[in-house]
N, C-alpha and C positions, 0 to 999 in steps of 0.2 A: 772951562779953560784952565789949564795948569799954570801955576805961577812961573814955572821954568818951562819954556816951550820945548817940545820934542823936536829935535833936529838930528839927523844922522851925522852932520859935520859940526859937532859941538866942541866946546873947549874941553881940555883935558880934565878939568875938575868935575865935569858933569858926566864923563864917559862911564864911570862906575855905576851910575844910576841906570844905565841902559844895558848893562850886561844881563844876559838871560838867567844867570845863576849866581847867587851870592853865597859864599861859604864863610862860616864863622865858627870859632871854638869857644864855647862857654860851658861852665859847670861840668867839665870833663866829657863833653859831648861835641860832636861836629854837627852843626846845623846848616842845612842847605835850603835856601829859599829861592824859589823861582820868581823872577821879576819880569813884568810885561808892561813897560811904560807905554808902549805904542797903543795897547788896547785899553789899559786901565788907568794910565796916568799916575798921579801922585799917590794913589792908594796901593800901588803895586811895586814900590821900591823900598829898600831899607835905607832910612835916613841916618845921617851921622849922629843925630841926637839919640836915636835908639841904640846905637853902638856904645855911645858914651854912657847912657843910663844903664845899659846891661852890664858894662864893665864896673860901674859904680855899685850895682847890686851884688855882683860877684865878689867884689872886694869886701863885702860885709859892712859897708859904710852906713847902711841903714838897718836898724833893728826891725826885723820882720816877724819875730816870734809872736805868735798869737794874733797876727794881723790878717785881714782880708784885703784883697786889692782888685780893682777893676781897671784894666788898661783902656784908656780912651785915647786912641791915637789915629793918625792918618797915614798908615803904612801897612806893613805886612804882619805886625804883631810880634816882632822879635823880643821886645821887652817882656811881654806876657809869657812867651815860650821860655825865656831864660828864668823868669821868676818861678814858673812851674817846675823847671829842672832843678832849681835850687831848693824847692820846698822840702824834699826829703831830709835835707840837712838842717831844717828849722824845727826846733822843739815846739810843738803845739800843745 
């Protein structure tokens, strides 16, 4: 069972989680992620925390040079996608 119940008539704040396509711009790329809350629940939506962490990484706030990372999340993998797109700009 999802922490946030799936309902068609939800509050405005939750509506973005139910859009079938989420579009973002990170690392000079447009990223489109399909969301299917009704079928997959919490694993099939882009969470605000992923957007914030992706922005933080893009700003260069964390030194990634020479580092390896494993994303352990409960969503669509946006942070891992952004980290991979930023990788060519990292001196290894």
